[in-house]
N, C-alpha and C positions, 0 to 999 in steps of 0.2 A: 878480374878472372869472373867467369861466367860459370855461376853454381847451381845444380840442382838439387834440390833437398828432398828427401822422403822421409815421412813420419807414420810409424805405425806402432807405436810401442803400447796401446792400449784399444781403445774403441773409437779413436777418430783415424781415418786414411787421409793425409794431407801429403801435398806436394806443392814445392815453391821455385822460382826462378830468382836468383840474385845476380845482378850484374853491377858493374861499376857505379852506374847510374842510380841504384839502389834496389829495392824488390818490386819485380814486375809482374808478379803473381804469388798469392797464397792462398791455395785451393783446400778446403777443408770438408771431408765427407764424414757427417756425423752419423753414427748407428744408431736410432731410434728405438730398436728391437729391446734392448736392456730396461727400459722403464718399466715394463710390467713385471720384471724379476725384482727390481729394486736394488739392483747393482750389476755389475759387469760379467756376464756370463763368458769366460775364456774362448769356449768352444765356437759359440756364436760370433764372439767377434772376430776370431780369425777366418771362419769362414765368409763374413762380411767383407774383410781386406781382400780376399781372394776375388770377389765379385766387383769390387770398386778401384783397385790400385792403378789398373793399367789406363783406365779412363782418366782418373785423377790427376796420374802424371803426364797425360796426353792434354788435358784441359788445361794444366798448369803451363805447358810449353805455349799452348794456342794463344792463353791470354797475354803470354808475355812477348808473343810475335818472334819466338825463338826456337829453331831446332835443335834437336837431340845433337846433332854434329855440331852445333857451337859452343856446347857444353865443355869447360875445361876441368870438370870434377863432378863427381856425383856425391853427394854426402848423404849419408843413411843412418836412423837411429840404431844402435848396436845393441842398447840397454842401458838401465834398467827398463822392466816391463813385463806384460805377460808374454811367455816364450814363444806360444803358437802364433801372437800377431806380431812379433819381433821377427820371426823368421820369414813371415810372408814378405814384409818391406826389406828384408837382408837379401833374401832370394831374388827379389825381382831386381833389386839395385845391382847385384852382382852380374845378373844376366844382362841386363842394359851394359854395364861398364864392359862386361868381356866382349860382348858381341859389337860394340862400337869402337873399342880402345880408349876407353875414358877412363883416368885416374879414379878409386874408389877411396873415400874417405868414412871410416867408422867414427860417429858421435855419441858420447855421452849424452843421454836426455837431460840428466839434472843439471850438468854443465850448461846445455843449450838454454836451458831457461835462463841460467846466469847470463849467458852471454847475448840474450835476446836484448838486451839494455844497449848493445851495441849495432843493432840494426841499422837505426838512423841517427846514431851518434857515434863519433868516434871512441874508440877504447881509452880506458885512462885508468892508472893503478898509481899507488895500492888503492884497494877499497874492501871493505865489509859487506858481505850479500848476504840477505835473509832470503833463502828460498822455501816457497809455501806451496805445496801441490798437494794433488790427493793421495799420493804414496808416500812423501818424503817432506820433513821439514829440517833445515839444517842450516847454521850459520858458517860462511868460511872466510877467512883473511886472504885475500889474493894479493902477491907482490908483483907479479908478472903473468903473461898468458899461459894458463894451463898449469901454474904453480901457485898452488894455496894450500892453506892448512885448516882443516875443519874444527871448528872451535867448539861446535856442540850439534847435537841433533836429538830427535826423538826417540825417547825409550820404548816407546810402543806405538799409538796411533799417531798419525800424521796430522795436520790441523785441517786439511781438507778432508780426510777420512772422517775425523771428527766431526765436521759440518755436515757430511753426508749420513753418518750414522744416526748422529742425532735427528737429523729432519725426517729418518724414516721412524723415529721413535716418537715423533711429534705427529705423523701420518701426512708428511709431505712427499711429493713425488720426488723421484730420483731424477737428474742429480740435485740435492737440496741445497747445496751449497749458495747458488744465486737468489733462490726462495728465500733463505733466510736472511740474506742481506737485505733482499727488496722490503721484507717485512719488517726487519730490525730498524728500518729507517723511518718508520711511524711509530715505533714502541720505546719505551723508558728503560735504559740500560740498567738501573738503579732499582727495577721492580724486584729482584730476588739475586741474591748474592750467591751464585756457582762458584765452585772451586778453583782457585788458579793454580795449579800444583806448580812447585819448584818456582814460585815467582822472586824468592828471595835470595835464591842460589844459583850460581855458577850460569851456565850457558846452554845447559840440557833443556829438552822438553818432554812433558808427559801431558797425556789428553785423555788416557783412557779412563781415569778417575772422574772426570768430569762428564764422560758420556753414562756412566754408572749412576753419578749424582742425577742426571735428568732424568733417567729411566726411573727411580726412586720416586721423585719429584712428580712425574706423570702419573705414577700408580697412585700416589697419595692424593694428589688431587683431582683425579677424575678427568674423563673425556669432556664433559661441558665445560668446566673450568679451563681446561687446556685452550679449547677452541675459542672462548671467548676473550681469552688473554694470548694469543698467539703473537701478536707483534711485541707484547713486552716481553714474553718468554725468548722469542728469537734475539730481542735486543739485550737479553740479560747472557745469554749463550753466547753473542757475538762478544760482547764486554769482556767474558771470562777469557775468550781465546784470543782475542787480538790484544787485549792488555799485557798477557803473557810475551806474546811475539814482541811488542813494541818495547816492553822493559828489557827484555834480553838483546835486541836490537843496538837501544841505547848502550848496554853496558858493554857490549862487544866493542861500540865504536869510542867509547871513552877508554877502553883498556888498550887498545891497539894503536890509538892516536892517529887513525885515518882521516882524512878530509873529503872523502868521498863514500856514500853508503848506496848501495843496490836492494832494491826490492825485485822479487822474481816469483814466476809459479803462477798458477791459475787462482791462488786465494790473494795473488796480489790486487787482484780486480775488487775485491771486498772494499766498500765504501768505508766502513769503519777503521780498518787497518790502514787505509791510506791516510785518512786524517791524523790517525795516532803516528802513524811514521812521519807524516808532513812536520807535526808538532815536534817531534824529536831532532828533525833536520834543524827548525828553526833555533830551538833551544841550545843544541850544540855547534852550531854555525857552520854545519857541514852540508855539502853538495848532495842531494837525493835525485836517484834516477830511477825511475819506474817504466817498464816498457810499455807501449800505448796498448789499449785492451785487446787489440787483435792479436798482439804476440805473447799476452801472459798465459792464456790457455794453451793446450798442447797443439801446434802449428810447424809447418815444416821451413817457414822463414828461418826460425831459430836454429833449426839444423843446419840451414844454408849457410848463416854467417859464422855457425862455429866450424863448419867443414870448411869455409874459406880460410878463417884463422889458423887452422891446422895446415892446410893446402900451401899457405904463405911461408910456413915454418918446414915445407917439405915433408909432410909427416902423412903419407899414404898409406893405405892398405893393401893387401892383395886378397886372391880369392878364398883363402884359409880364414876371412874374418870370421868370427862366432859371435852368437848374440850371448847377453848375459842377462837374466832374471832380476838378480839382486846386486846392489853395489859390492855387498860383501864377499858376492861369489865370482867377481870379476878376476 
């Protein structure tokens, strides 16, 4: 099957073409306007999607050397995400599908992060997957395609959200996650013992307390101290977040008895988290799958592969397909 994937859930406009030979294009148009505001401005995001979506999709088709008429399905992000941004991508995809007689497939963005592991490798079941992104942190146990049980999720801030908010407290530019990771590689993770919430219990997550702890620490120590010890502080913050993630993943794998575990989402690109998860894999003797870096952050290749998996099951959608902003509101 030839699949055109379209992603517009947040601040990146993305399009990809997936064929039986693999990903032929994976175009991402990033919106740089939000850096000045220290976070995503929803109205600006949706406007930027309007400006870029047509040429981004065309660029993906051109790079893949495919025409729209060769597509067997159009996969598009249905949610969760920013409602204005989702509407732009969904409306554009519906228009293309209707005008060209191409089947439409709505894709859950968080599921797509998980199935990004199958872009370049064949699917394998059962598995436990830890998805860590800017807006979501969750553990699932999957027995078959699109059949999974949520084992645990965050009760407040997601891991990626915690990285970005703490980065803002530290005076780093948005998005702060990659910068904290870079700085942490030169620091001492044991420099300061920040709280690791719910470390010894269950499979749920909580990171808001860590954010507050960092705020108080910065206020107490002062700007000069923080700037002089930025690498060590970033390493300590990364240690607090990634330790909890790795411990919960280990616990989930042991409780379910699976032989395969997946890591997914933008935060899966974090080097400290990858090191910890690799150790879990070695310790427990289970296979670890992590998507290539280009498929970790928001992209359309993950939308295309998820759309393909749904299309192979005959799961198509009509013109009444509606976006949803939150997983709970679906």
